[in-house]
N, C-alpha and C positions, 0 to 999 in steps of 0.2 A: 323534181327539179333535175336537170341534167348534171352530169358529173362536171366538176370544175377543177382547176389545177390546184395543187398543194399550196395552202396559204390563202386561198381566195375565200370570199365570204360565201358560205353555202346557203344561208337563209336570211335575206335582208328584211324579212317582214317585220321584225321588231322595230327596225328603223322607219319603215313604211308607216307603221302605227302611230309614229311620233311626228309624221308629216314630211319625211325626207324621201325625195325623189332621186333615184340614181338613173342618169340618163347618158348613154353614149351617142355619139353622132350617127353611128350605124348600128342597128338593133340586131342584126343576125351576122353570122360568120360561118364559113365552111370550117369544119373541125380542123384544128392545127394549120389554119391559113389565115393569119391576121390580115385584116384589110380586105379579105376577098369579096365583100359584099359592098365595098364602097362604090359610090357612082350609080348605084341601082335604084335610087329614089329615097332612101331612108333620110339622106341629108335634108331634102325639102321638108319632110315630115318633122324631123327634130329641130330644124331652124324655126318652123312655124310654132312648135311647142314652146321653145324658149321665148320667142317674141311675144306670144300670148300670155304667158306667165308674167313677163316683164311689164307688159301693158296692163293687164287686168288685175294683178295683185299688188300688194304693197309689202315691203320689208322681207323680201326673200333674200337668202344667203345663196349666192352662186359661187361654188368652188370649181374653178376653171384649172384643171390640171393638164398641162401640156399644151403645145402650140396649137394643135387642132381644137381644143376646147377654148383657148383663148380667141380664136377666130370666131367660133360659134357665138361667144359671148360679146362680140363686139357691139351688137345693137342693144344690149341691156341697159336700161336707164339707171345709171349709177347714182343719180340723186335720189332714187326711190328704193334702191336695193343695195346690199353690201356685195361686192364682187372681189373675191380673193383669188389670186392667180399664183401659180408656181409650176416647177417642172412636173412632169408626171411621176407618180410614185412607183413606176415599174422599176425592175432591177437594172435597166439600162440607163436610167436618168434619176434614180431616187436620191442621190446626194443633193440635188437641188430641192427636193421636196422635204427632206429631213430638217427640222427646226423652224419650218414656216409657221408653226402653231396655228393652223387653219381651224382645227376643231375647237380650241379654246377661244379663238376670235369670233368664230361663227356662234358659240354659246353666249359670249358677252354681248354680241349684237342683239341676239334673240331676247336675252334678259332685259336689254336696255329698252326693247319694245314691249316689255311686259309679257313675254311669251316664255314657256318652258324650254330649258336648254335640252339638246340631244343627248341621250345617253349613248355615247359612242362605244 
């Protein structure tokens, strides 16, 4: 796995084994150049992934953090899935993220559907 910034998650495989998918709108970036690969086609791919999950699965928790994620989740069927929105947890906007209780809300929803909670 490539080097990541201090405080970032180094190995999300434990979450993946529990069924958690981490998805950014743009899947690559030039080192130290945030947003450098926007508009190069990743958005079409990730939009299609979100739409397919919303359409073909039931009871997914979508955590939409930041305005860009909120836009991506606009087509999610909220009658079939839980959608939780907040500010992005980056240092620039984290105040709007703290206190949202998304992790406990996600787990409560999963448990209400008879599924195991995520060990965050």
